[in-house]
PATIVEX-819962 format. One record per residue (C-alpha): x, y, z; residue in three letters; residue number from 1. Coordinates in Angstrom, 3 decimals. Layout:
<atoms>
{xx->X; yy->Y; zz->Z; rest->ALA; nr->NUM};
...
</atoms>
This chain:
<atoms>
{xx->11.182; yy->12.333; zz->-15.417; rest->UNK; nr->1};
{xx->14.593; yy->11.364; zz->-16.862; rest->UNK; nr->2};
{xx->16.006; yy->7.915; zz->-16.163; rest->UNK; nr->3};
{xx->19.517; yy->9.214; zz->-15.575; rest->UNK; nr->4};
{xx->21.223; yy->12.358; zz->-14.306; rest->UNK; nr->5};
{xx->23.355; yy->14.303; zz->-16.803; rest->UNK; nr->6};
{xx->25.078; yy->17.578; zz->-15.922; rest->UNK; nr->7};
{xx->25.708; yy->20.488; zz->-18.282; rest->UNK; nr->8};
{xx->29.126; yy->19.072; zz->-19.240; rest->UNK; nr->9};
{xx->27.756; yy->15.733; zz->-20.387; rest->UNK; nr->10};
{xx->28.880; yy->13.818; zz->-17.306; rest->UNK; nr->11};
{xx->26.500; yy->11.117; zz->-16.093; rest->UNK; nr->12};
{xx->26.003; yy->11.182; zz->-12.328; rest->UNK; nr->13};
{xx->25.634; yy->7.570; zz->-11.200; rest->UNK; nr->14};
{xx->27.250; yy->7.709; zz->-7.751; rest->UNK; nr->15};
{xx->26.033; yy->9.468; zz->-4.604; rest->UNK; nr->16};
{xx->27.655; yy->9.701; zz->-1.198; rest->UNK; nr->17};
{xx->25.137; yy->10.130; zz->1.594; rest->UNK; nr->18};
{xx->26.242; yy->11.359; zz->5.009; rest->UNK; nr->19};
{xx->24.217; yy->9.845; zz->7.837; rest->UNK; nr->20};
{xx->25.756; yy->11.866; zz->10.684; rest->UNK; nr->21};
{xx->28.191; yy->14.708; zz->11.314; rest->UNK; nr->22};
{xx->29.262; yy->13.078; zz->14.591; rest->UNK; nr->23};
{xx->32.294; yy->10.865; zz->15.072; rest->UNK; nr->24};
{xx->34.071; yy->9.068; zz->17.891; rest->UNK; nr->25};
{xx->37.400; yy->10.235; zz->16.404; rest->UNK; nr->26};
{xx->38.647; yy->13.819; zz->15.895; rest->UNK; nr->27};
{xx->41.084; yy->13.340; zz->13.002; rest->UNK; nr->28};
{xx->43.316; yy->16.371; zz->12.592; rest->UNK; nr->29};
{xx->42.581; yy->16.847; zz->8.870; rest->UNK; nr->30};
{xx->38.824; yy->16.325; zz->9.222; rest->UNK; nr->31};
{xx->37.617; yy->18.476; zz->12.125; rest->UNK; nr->32};
{xx->38.713; yy->20.690; zz->14.963; rest->UNK; nr->33};
{xx->39.308; yy->19.238; zz->18.412; rest->UNK; nr->34};
{xx->36.266; yy->21.011; zz->19.861; rest->UNK; nr->35};
{xx->33.316; yy->20.589; zz->17.514; rest->UNK; nr->36};
{xx->29.745; yy->21.853; zz->17.650; rest->UNK; nr->37};
{xx->27.438; yy->19.302; zz->16.060; rest->UNK; nr->38};
{xx->24.060; yy->19.798; zz->14.425; rest->UNK; nr->39};
{xx->20.880; yy->19.760; zz->16.509; rest->UNK; nr->40};
{xx->18.799; yy->16.630; zz->15.907; rest->UNK; nr->41};
{xx->15.995; yy->18.575; zz->14.185; rest->UNK; nr->42};
{xx->18.394; yy->19.675; zz->11.445; rest->UNK; nr->43};
{xx->19.542; yy->16.114; zz->10.700; rest->UNK; nr->44};
{xx->17.698; yy->13.976; zz->8.167; rest->UNK; nr->45};
{xx->15.795; yy->11.104; zz->9.726; rest->UNK; nr->46};
{xx->16.583; yy->7.547; zz->8.694; rest->UNK; nr->47};
{xx->13.302; yy->7.507; zz->6.747; rest->UNK; nr->48};
{xx->14.301; yy->10.689; zz->4.900; rest->UNK; nr->49};
{xx->17.754; yy->9.281; zz->4.151; rest->UNK; nr->50};
{xx->16.188; yy->6.105; zz->2.762; rest->UNK; nr->51};
{xx->13.859; yy->8.177; zz->0.603; rest->UNK; nr->52};
{xx->16.784; yy->10.183; zz->-0.774; rest->UNK; nr->53};
{xx->18.624; yy->6.957; zz->-1.626; rest->UNK; nr->54};
{xx->15.581; yy->5.553; zz->-3.392; rest->UNK; nr->55};
{xx->15.093; yy->8.753; zz->-5.405; rest->UNK; nr->56};
{xx->18.676; yy->8.662; zz->-6.669; rest->UNK; nr->57};
{xx->18.481; yy->4.991; zz->-7.630; rest->UNK; nr->58};
{xx->15.254; yy->5.623; zz->-9.537; rest->UNK; nr->59};
{xx->17.167; yy->8.370; zz->-11.389; rest->UNK; nr->60};
{xx->19.850; yy->5.945; zz->-12.540; rest->UNK; nr->61};
{xx->22.362; yy->6.056; zz->-9.682; rest->UNK; nr->62};
{xx->24.114; yy->2.686; zz->-9.440; rest->UNK; nr->63};
{xx->26.427; yy->3.272; zz->-6.482; rest->UNK; nr->64};
{xx->25.685; yy->4.618; zz->-3.013; rest->UNK; nr->65};
{xx->28.258; yy->5.109; zz->-0.276; rest->UNK; nr->66};
{xx->27.180; yy->5.863; zz->3.292; rest->UNK; nr->67};
{xx->29.549; yy->8.232; zz->5.080; rest->UNK; nr->68};
{xx->29.703; yy->10.532; zz->8.092; rest->UNK; nr->69};
{xx->31.227; yy->11.715; zz->10.360; rest->UNK; nr->70};
{xx->31.343; yy->8.122; zz->11.426; rest->UNK; nr->71};
{xx->28.243; yy->6.306; zz->10.132; rest->UNK; nr->72};
{xx->28.403; yy->3.597; zz->12.792; rest->UNK; nr->73};
{xx->27.674; yy->6.068; zz->15.591; rest->UNK; nr->74};
{xx->24.257; yy->6.741; zz->14.031; rest->UNK; nr->75};
{xx->21.596; yy->4.949; zz->16.033; rest->UNK; nr->76};
{xx->19.810; yy->2.157; zz->14.121; rest->UNK; nr->77};
{xx->22.202; yy->2.437; zz->11.174; rest->UNK; nr->78};
{xx->21.498; yy->-1.234; zz->10.428; rest->UNK; nr->79};
{xx->17.882; yy->-0.503; zz->9.522; rest->UNK; nr->80};
{xx->18.963; yy->2.144; zz->6.996; rest->UNK; nr->81};
{xx->21.460; yy->-0.292; zz->5.477; rest->UNK; nr->82};
{xx->18.674; yy->-2.861; zz->5.056; rest->UNK; nr->83};
{xx->16.379; yy->-0.333; zz->3.336; rest->UNK; nr->84};
{xx->19.062; yy->0.874; zz->0.943; rest->UNK; nr->85};
{xx->20.470; yy->-2.605; zz->0.359; rest->UNK; nr->86};
{xx->17.210; yy->-3.893; zz->-1.089; rest->UNK; nr->87};
{xx->16.792; yy->-1.116; zz->-3.683; rest->UNK; nr->88};
{xx->16.507; yy->-2.663; zz->-7.174; rest->UNK; nr->89};
{xx->19.107; yy->-1.323; zz->-9.591; rest->UNK; nr->90};
{xx->21.705; yy->-0.526; zz->-6.936; rest->UNK; nr->91};
{xx->24.830; yy->-2.364; zz->-8.073; rest->UNK; nr->92};
{xx->27.426; yy->-1.075; zz->-5.600; rest->UNK; nr->93};
{xx->26.615; yy->-0.333; zz->-1.951; rest->UNK; nr->94};
{xx->29.503; yy->0.746; zz->0.259; rest->UNK; nr->95};
{xx->30.394; yy->2.523; zz->3.497; rest->UNK; nr->96};
{xx->33.347; yy->4.555; zz->4.709; rest->UNK; nr->97};
{xx->34.113; yy->3.996; zz->8.401; rest->UNK; nr->98};
{xx->36.906; yy->4.463; zz->10.896; rest->UNK; nr->99};
{xx->36.506; yy->0.771; zz->11.725; rest->UNK; nr->100};
{xx->36.382; yy->1.163; zz->15.504; rest->UNK; nr->101};
{xx->32.848; yy->-0.258; zz->15.800; rest->UNK; nr->102};
{xx->33.010; yy->-2.945; zz->13.138; rest->UNK; nr->103};
{xx->33.351; yy->-5.763; zz->15.656; rest->UNK; nr->104};
{xx->29.825; yy->-4.844; zz->16.800; rest->UNK; nr->105};
{xx->28.254; yy->-4.030; zz->13.436; rest->UNK; nr->106};
{xx->30.045; yy->-5.853; zz->10.607; rest->UNK; nr->107};
{xx->27.832; yy->-8.936; zz->10.415; rest->UNK; nr->108};
{xx->24.593; yy->-6.933; zz->10.479; rest->UNK; nr->109};
{xx->25.901; yy->-4.610; zz->7.764; rest->UNK; nr->110};
{xx->26.855; yy->-7.504; zz->5.505; rest->UNK; nr->111};
{xx->23.555; yy->-9.294; zz->6.035; rest->UNK; nr->112};
{xx->21.732; yy->-6.015; zz->5.343; rest->UNK; nr->113};
{xx->23.171; yy->-5.826; zz->1.831; rest->UNK; nr->114};
{xx->26.285; yy->-3.679; zz->2.258; rest->UNK; nr->115};
{xx->28.853; yy->-4.935; zz->-0.243; rest->UNK; nr->116};
{xx->32.077; yy->-3.047; zz->0.387; rest->UNK; nr->117};
{xx->33.909; yy->-1.187; zz->3.136; rest->UNK; nr->118};
{xx->36.485; yy->1.582; zz->3.101; rest->UNK; nr->119};
{xx->38.305; yy->1.790; zz->6.432; rest->UNK; nr->120};
{xx->40.397; yy->4.820; zz->7.355; rest->UNK; nr->121};
{xx->43.882; yy->3.942; zz->8.611; rest->UNK; nr->122};
{xx->46.580; yy->6.621; zz->8.623; rest->UNK; nr->123};
{xx->49.180; yy->5.039; zz->10.903; rest->UNK; nr->124};
{xx->50.221; yy->1.650; zz->12.286; rest->UNK; nr->125};
{xx->51.939; yy->3.179; zz->15.309; rest->UNK; nr->126};
{xx->49.478; yy->3.258; zz->18.263; rest->UNK; nr->127};
{xx->50.779; yy->6.531; zz->19.729; rest->UNK; nr->128};
{xx->50.904; yy->8.293; zz->16.372; rest->UNK; nr->129};
{xx->47.470; yy->6.910; zz->15.494; rest->UNK; nr->130};
{xx->46.136; yy->8.436; zz->18.692; rest->UNK; nr->131};
{xx->47.736; yy->11.794; zz->17.861; rest->UNK; nr->132};
{xx->46.312; yy->11.866; zz->14.325; rest->UNK; nr->133};
{xx->42.828; yy->10.798; zz->15.434; rest->UNK; nr->134};
{xx->43.033; yy->12.509; zz->18.860; rest->UNK; nr->135};
{xx->40.895; yy->9.733; zz->20.399; rest->UNK; nr->136};
{xx->41.349; yy->6.581; zz->18.305; rest->UNK; nr->137};
{xx->42.479; yy->3.133; zz->19.468; rest->UNK; nr->138};
{xx->44.500; yy->1.401; zz->16.738; rest->UNK; nr->139};
{xx->43.905; yy->-2.075; zz->18.199; rest->UNK; nr->140};
{xx->40.122; yy->-1.656; zz->17.900; rest->UNK; nr->141};
{xx->40.435; yy->-0.598; zz->14.257; rest->UNK; nr->142};
{xx->42.603; yy->-3.573; zz->13.323; rest->UNK; nr->143};
{xx->40.191; yy->-5.874; zz->15.158; rest->UNK; nr->144};
{xx->37.387; yy->-4.225; zz->13.174; rest->UNK; nr->145};
{xx->39.176; yy->-5.063; zz->9.925; rest->UNK; nr->146};
{xx->39.341; yy->-8.696; zz->10.989; rest->UNK; nr->147};
{xx->35.657; yy->-8.620; zz->12.004; rest->UNK; nr->148};
{xx->34.724; yy->-7.300; zz->8.565; rest->UNK; nr->149};
{xx->36.540; yy->-10.144; zz->6.853; rest->UNK; nr->150};
{xx->34.919; yy->-12.681; zz->9.203; rest->UNK; nr->151};
{xx->31.513; yy->-11.215; zz->8.313; rest->UNK; nr->152};
{xx->32.088; yy->-11.958; zz->4.639; rest->UNK; nr->153};
{xx->33.218; yy->-8.659; zz->3.172; rest->UNK; nr->154};
{xx->35.420; yy->-9.733; zz->0.293; rest->UNK; nr->155};
{xx->36.772; yy->-6.419; zz->-0.928; rest->UNK; nr->156};
{xx->37.964; yy->-4.194; zz->1.905; rest->UNK; nr->157};
{xx->39.950; yy->-1.050; zz->1.154; rest->UNK; nr->158};
{xx->42.042; yy->1.076; zz->3.470; rest->UNK; nr->159};
{xx->42.129; yy->4.845; zz->3.078; rest->UNK; nr->160};
{xx->45.262; yy->6.678; zz->4.235; rest->UNK; nr->161};
{xx->45.616; yy->10.475; zz->4.205; rest->UNK; nr->162};
{xx->49.333; yy->11.170; zz->3.969; rest->UNK; nr->163};
{xx->50.743; yy->14.290; zz->5.652; rest->UNK; nr->164};
{xx->54.370; yy->15.253; zz->5.110; rest->UNK; nr->165};
{xx->56.315; yy->15.122; zz->8.345; rest->UNK; nr->166};
{xx->53.458; yy->13.374; zz->10.144; rest->UNK; nr->167};
{xx->53.032; yy->9.925; zz->8.592; rest->UNK; nr->168};
{xx->54.747; yy->9.926; zz->5.181; rest->UNK; nr->169};
{xx->57.458; yy->7.699; zz->6.660; rest->UNK; nr->170};
{xx->54.812; yy->4.959; zz->7.061; rest->UNK; nr->171};
{xx->53.808; yy->4.627; zz->3.410; rest->UNK; nr->172};
{xx->55.704; yy->1.378; zz->2.882; rest->UNK; nr->173};
{xx->54.544; yy->0.002; zz->6.240; rest->UNK; nr->174};
{xx->50.928; yy->0.641; zz->5.224; rest->UNK; nr->175};
{xx->51.524; yy->-1.096; zz->1.880; rest->UNK; nr->176};
{xx->53.054; yy->-4.075; zz->3.668; rest->UNK; nr->177};
{xx->50.071; yy->-4.237; zz->6.038; rest->UNK; nr->178};
{xx->47.637; yy->-4.172; zz->3.110; rest->UNK; nr->179};
{xx->49.581; yy->-6.941; zz->1.355; rest->UNK; nr->180};
{xx->49.701; yy->-9.095; zz->4.476; rest->UNK; nr->181};
{xx->45.988; yy->-8.647; zz->5.204; rest->UNK; nr->182};
{xx->45.032; yy->-8.995; zz->1.506; rest->UNK; nr->183};
{xx->43.440; yy->-5.558; zz->1.393; rest->UNK; nr->184};
{xx->43.404; yy->-2.749; zz->-1.146; rest->UNK; nr->185};
{xx->44.704; yy->0.655; zz->-0.074; rest->UNK; nr->186};
{xx->44.218; yy->4.183; zz->-1.406; rest->UNK; nr->187};
{xx->46.524; yy->7.057; zz->-0.528; rest->UNK; nr->188};
{xx->44.720; yy->10.406; zz->-0.388; rest->UNK; nr->189};
{xx->45.959; yy->13.964; zz->-0.736; rest->UNK; nr->190};
{xx->44.621; yy->16.167; zz->2.060; rest->UNK; nr->191};
{xx->41.700; yy->18.320; zz->0.961; rest->UNK; nr->192};
{xx->41.484; yy->21.984; zz->2.073; rest->UNK; nr->193};
{xx->38.109; yy->21.791; zz->3.809; rest->UNK; nr->194};
{xx->37.648; yy->23.604; zz->7.107; rest->UNK; nr->195};
{xx->40.110; yy->25.789; zz->9.006; rest->UNK; nr->196};
{xx->42.266; yy->23.287; zz->10.910; rest->UNK; nr->197};
{xx->44.502; yy->24.529; zz->13.723; rest->UNK; nr->198};
{xx->46.572; yy->21.374; zz->14.213; rest->UNK; nr->199};
{xx->48.929; yy->21.856; zz->11.271; rest->UNK; nr->200};
{xx->49.801; yy->23.989; zz->8.267; rest->UNK; nr->201};
{xx->48.354; yy->22.376; zz->5.164; rest->UNK; nr->202};
{xx->50.927; yy->24.124; zz->2.995; rest->UNK; nr->203};
{xx->53.714; yy->22.421; zz->4.952; rest->UNK; nr->204};
{xx->52.114; yy->18.971; zz->5.282; rest->UNK; nr->205};
{xx->50.890; yy->18.546; zz->1.692; rest->UNK; nr->206};
{xx->52.221; yy->15.316; zz->0.206; rest->UNK; nr->207};
{xx->51.374; yy->14.641; zz->-3.433; rest->UNK; nr->208};
{xx->50.346; yy->11.292; zz->-4.858; rest->UNK; nr->209};
{xx->53.435; yy->11.377; zz->-7.070; rest->UNK; nr->210};
{xx->55.644; yy->11.549; zz->-3.976; rest->UNK; nr->211};
{xx->53.788; yy->8.645; zz->-2.378; rest->UNK; nr->212};
{xx->54.005; yy->6.612; zz->-5.580; rest->UNK; nr->213};
{xx->57.743; yy->7.224; zz->-5.763; rest->UNK; nr->214};
{xx->58.149; yy->5.888; zz->-2.213; rest->UNK; nr->215};
{xx->56.169; yy->2.743; zz->-3.036; rest->UNK; nr->216};
{xx->58.041; yy->2.119; zz->-6.281; rest->UNK; nr->217};
{xx->61.329; yy->2.166; zz->-4.382; rest->UNK; nr->218};
{xx->60.247; yy->-1.330; zz->-3.292; rest->UNK; nr->219};
{xx->57.386; yy->-2.405; zz->-5.557; rest->UNK; nr->220};
{xx->57.057; yy->-1.455; zz->-9.241; rest->UNK; nr->221};
{xx->53.446; yy->-0.450; zz->-9.838; rest->UNK; nr->222};
{xx->51.523; yy->-1.633; zz->-12.875; rest->UNK; nr->223};
{xx->48.658; yy->0.645; zz->-14.035; rest->UNK; nr->224};
{xx->45.296; yy->-1.094; zz->-14.275; rest->UNK; nr->225};
{xx->42.785; yy->-0.576; zz->-17.045; rest->UNK; nr->226};
{xx->39.782; yy->-1.389; zz->-14.866; rest->UNK; nr->227};
{xx->37.170; yy->1.321; zz->-14.543; rest->UNK; nr->228};
{xx->35.838; yy->2.075; zz->-11.062; rest->UNK; nr->229};
{xx->32.932; yy->4.270; zz->-9.934; rest->UNK; nr->230};
{xx->35.151; yy->6.230; zz->-7.548; rest->UNK; nr->231};
{xx->38.046; yy->8.678; zz->-7.923; rest->UNK; nr->232};
{xx->40.950; yy->6.276; zz->-7.227; rest->UNK; nr->233};
{xx->43.529; yy->5.566; zz->-9.919; rest->UNK; nr->234};
{xx->44.524; yy->1.950; zz->-9.295; rest->UNK; nr->235};
{xx->47.805; yy->0.108; zz->-9.730; rest->UNK; nr->236};
{xx->48.809; yy->-3.472; zz->-9.046; rest->UNK; nr->237};
{xx->51.993; yy->-5.124; zz->-7.835; rest->UNK; nr->238};
{xx->53.335; yy->-8.134; zz->-9.691; rest->UNK; nr->239};
{xx->53.339; yy->-10.418; zz->-6.665; rest->UNK; nr->240};
{xx->50.147; yy->-9.427; zz->-4.840; rest->UNK; nr->241};
{xx->46.392; yy->-9.189; zz->-5.400; rest->UNK; nr->242};
{xx->46.243; yy->-5.984; zz->-3.345; rest->UNK; nr->243};
{xx->45.549; yy->-2.865; zz->-5.370; rest->UNK; nr->244};
{xx->47.229; yy->0.479; zz->-4.699; rest->UNK; nr->245};
{xx->45.031; yy->3.505; zz->-5.337; rest->UNK; nr->246};
{xx->45.707; yy->7.231; zz->-5.437; rest->UNK; nr->247};
{xx->43.075; yy->9.913; zz->-4.870; rest->UNK; nr->248};
{xx->44.650; yy->13.123; zz->-6.106; rest->UNK; nr->249};
{xx->42.325; yy->16.151; zz->-6.081; rest->UNK; nr->250};
{xx->45.346; yy->18.468; zz->-6.347; rest->UNK; nr->251};
{xx->47.992; yy->16.812; zz->-8.490; rest->UNK; nr->252};
{xx->45.844; yy->14.706; zz->-10.835; rest->UNK; nr->253};
{xx->42.531; yy->16.501; zz->-11.032; rest->UNK; nr->254};
{xx->39.701; yy->14.063; zz->-11.847; rest->UNK; nr->255};
{xx->36.967; yy->16.636; zz->-12.453; rest->UNK; nr->256};
{xx->36.542; yy->15.854; zz->-16.156; rest->UNK; nr->257};
{xx->35.202; yy->12.407; zz->-15.332; rest->UNK; nr->258};
{xx->33.445; yy->13.246; zz->-12.053; rest->UNK; nr->259};
{xx->30.310; yy->11.133; zz->-11.703; rest->UNK; nr->260};
{xx->29.577; yy->11.958; zz->-8.060; rest->UNK; nr->261};
{xx->27.400; yy->14.168; zz->-5.911; rest->UNK; nr->262};
{xx->26.996; yy->14.269; zz->-2.128; rest->UNK; nr->263};
{xx->24.093; yy->14.646; zz->0.263; rest->UNK; nr->264};
{xx->25.046; yy->16.069; zz->3.656; rest->UNK; nr->265};
{xx->23.389; yy->14.910; zz->6.853; rest->UNK; nr->266};
{xx->21.308; yy->18.095; zz->6.923; rest->UNK; nr->267};
{xx->20.026; yy->17.363; zz->3.419; rest->UNK; nr->268};
{xx->22.135; yy->19.662; zz->1.270; rest->UNK; nr->269};
{xx->22.761; yy->18.199; zz->-2.159; rest->UNK; nr->270};
{xx->26.372; yy->19.196; zz->-2.892; rest->UNK; nr->271};
{xx->27.197; yy->19.108; zz->-6.584; rest->UNK; nr->272};
{xx->30.974; yy->19.367; zz->-5.994; rest->UNK; nr->273};
{xx->33.202; yy->18.680; zz->-3.005; rest->UNK; nr->274};
{xx->35.220; yy->21.828; zz->-3.659; rest->UNK; nr->275};
{xx->32.370; yy->24.278; zz->-4.218; rest->UNK; nr->276};
{xx->29.361; yy->25.485; zz->-2.262; rest->UNK; nr->277};
{xx->26.828; yy->24.899; zz->-5.071; rest->UNK; nr->278};
{xx->23.983; yy->23.071; zz->-3.339; rest->UNK; nr->279};
{xx->20.238; yy->22.486; zz->-3.136; rest->UNK; nr->280};
{xx->18.259; yy->22.073; zz->0.093; rest->UNK; nr->281};
{xx->16.638; yy->18.641; zz->-0.169; rest->UNK; nr->282};
{xx->15.537; yy->18.752; zz->3.471; rest->UNK; nr->283};
{xx->13.179; yy->21.610; zz->2.642; rest->UNK; nr->284};
{xx->11.685; yy->19.543; zz->-0.183; rest->UNK; nr->285};
{xx->11.364; yy->16.451; zz->2.004; rest->UNK; nr->286};
{xx->9.602; yy->18.330; zz->4.802; rest->UNK; nr->287};
{xx->7.473; yy->20.584; zz->2.601; rest->UNK; nr->288};
{xx->6.264; yy->17.604; zz->0.551; rest->UNK; nr->289};
{xx->6.414; yy->14.611; zz->2.913; rest->UNK; nr->290};
{xx->6.349; yy->11.298; zz->1.075; rest->UNK; nr->291};
{xx->6.265; yy->12.970; zz->-2.359; rest->UNK; nr->292};
{xx->8.896; yy->11.103; zz->-4.374; rest->UNK; nr->293};
{xx->8.215; yy->13.090; zz->-7.554; rest->UNK; nr->294};
{xx->8.892; yy->16.414; zz->-5.805; rest->UNK; nr->295};
{xx->12.177; yy->15.078; zz->-4.461; rest->UNK; nr->296};
{xx->13.264; yy->13.689; zz->-7.827; rest->UNK; nr->297};
{xx->12.352; yy->16.940; zz->-9.593; rest->UNK; nr->298};
{xx->14.555; yy->18.861; zz->-7.120; rest->UNK; nr->299};
{xx->17.479; yy->16.517; zz->-7.788; rest->UNK; nr->300};
{xx->17.104; yy->16.769; zz->-11.562; rest->UNK; nr->301};
{xx->16.811; yy->20.558; zz->-11.380; rest->UNK; nr->302};
{xx->20.067; yy->20.736; zz->-9.405; rest->UNK; nr->303};
{xx->22.236; yy->19.134; zz->-12.096; rest->UNK; nr->304};
{xx->23.027; yy->22.413; zz->-13.943; rest->UNK; nr->305};
{xx->24.644; yy->23.651; zz->-10.716; rest->UNK; nr->306};
{xx->27.395; yy->21.034; zz->-10.937; rest->UNK; nr->307};
{xx->30.507; yy->23.036; zz->-11.898; rest->UNK; nr->308};
{xx->33.060; yy->21.974; zz->-14.450; rest->UNK; nr->309};
{xx->35.791; yy->21.650; zz->-11.824; rest->UNK; nr->310};
{xx->36.978; yy->22.557; zz->-8.363; rest->UNK; nr->311};
{xx->39.881; yy->24.903; zz->-7.663; rest->UNK; nr->312};
{xx->41.772; yy->23.387; zz->-4.746; rest->UNK; nr->313};
{xx->45.217; yy->24.821; zz->-4.045; rest->UNK; nr->314};
{xx->48.133; yy->23.463; zz->-2.009; rest->UNK; nr->315};
{xx->49.177; yy->26.745; zz->-0.368; rest->UNK; nr->316};
{xx->47.194; yy->26.133; zz->2.799; rest->UNK; nr->317};
{xx->44.346; yy->28.436; zz->1.786; rest->UNK; nr->318};
{xx->40.906; yy->27.225; zz->2.890; rest->UNK; nr->319};
{xx->38.724; yy->27.080; zz->-0.201; rest->UNK; nr->320};
{xx->35.667; yy->25.688; zz->1.632; rest->UNK; nr->321};
{xx->34.929; yy->26.570; zz->5.245; rest->UNK; nr->322};
{xx->32.880; yy->23.458; zz->6.124; rest->UNK; nr->323};
{xx->34.802; yy->20.609; zz->7.687; rest->UNK; nr->324};
{xx->34.979; yy->17.195; zz->6.055; rest->UNK; nr->325};
{xx->32.750; yy->15.666; zz->8.734; rest->UNK; nr->326};
{xx->30.023; yy->18.130; zz->7.699; rest->UNK; nr->327};
{xx->30.425; yy->17.169; zz->4.057; rest->UNK; nr->328};
{xx->30.610; yy->13.410; zz->4.104; rest->UNK; nr->329};
{xx->33.864; yy->11.608; zz->3.407; rest->UNK; nr->330};
</atoms>
């Protein structure tokens, strides 16, 4: 059994994003449709299966795990999974992406369980607009969740903002100011063409990272950083702040050549690329060979040649992948 995962293009896979649920208490317009049909419980990996998947990846050299959803904090007993993953030897970076609405309840348990970092989605600072973009979200609860996370001891908290032209691109500088004031990092994300959304035309709302950067630099010159990170963000600093500004640019600055990531969906599909359907059914392995770590690790290793050289996202509004983001894991 190899000690690390290498794909056919020489890229070392040392980062896995594991979705713990397809459910969410928000209905963000770029992530899912307003009326969603969620997976039956029998098709969802159990917490024990999720923990086994995490362990298998770490034993194969993965150094970073991010728990995602849907919204991971709506998964019952999520704290017990965090504890199991947090104690894995060799795991250097353990993170979660959340909408932040339940952090007041969960933040302390997550931190004590070994979770090191949080990414919190925040696309608007206007309560009415926030509600429109999330369809159900309460901005005040999210901001309170950010404060709860800091009180719990999370030192590096990052905001994620998906910028849509004509919807929230006029808030870029406000979001930067909020991050500076709260001493947070922030990444601006280009919308990804996953799922057939009915709320807006992706061709009309696409806003490139270059456009966002130009807006920010109208007030704050950005200094490129040389630090390497396990994720896809390109980071910049401002001369008068410790907050970092990141850009995740699957369209305009393709990062496929250095991609070190794979995803496991909540139903156990090992996705080798966000923008392709190449996958392996790990749930079948888990349930055909219960408790057999070698069988699971062999299936993961055998999947590496399926990782493609690159994705082929376009900005014309065409849906390249029919599954919604909540089905994939953010």
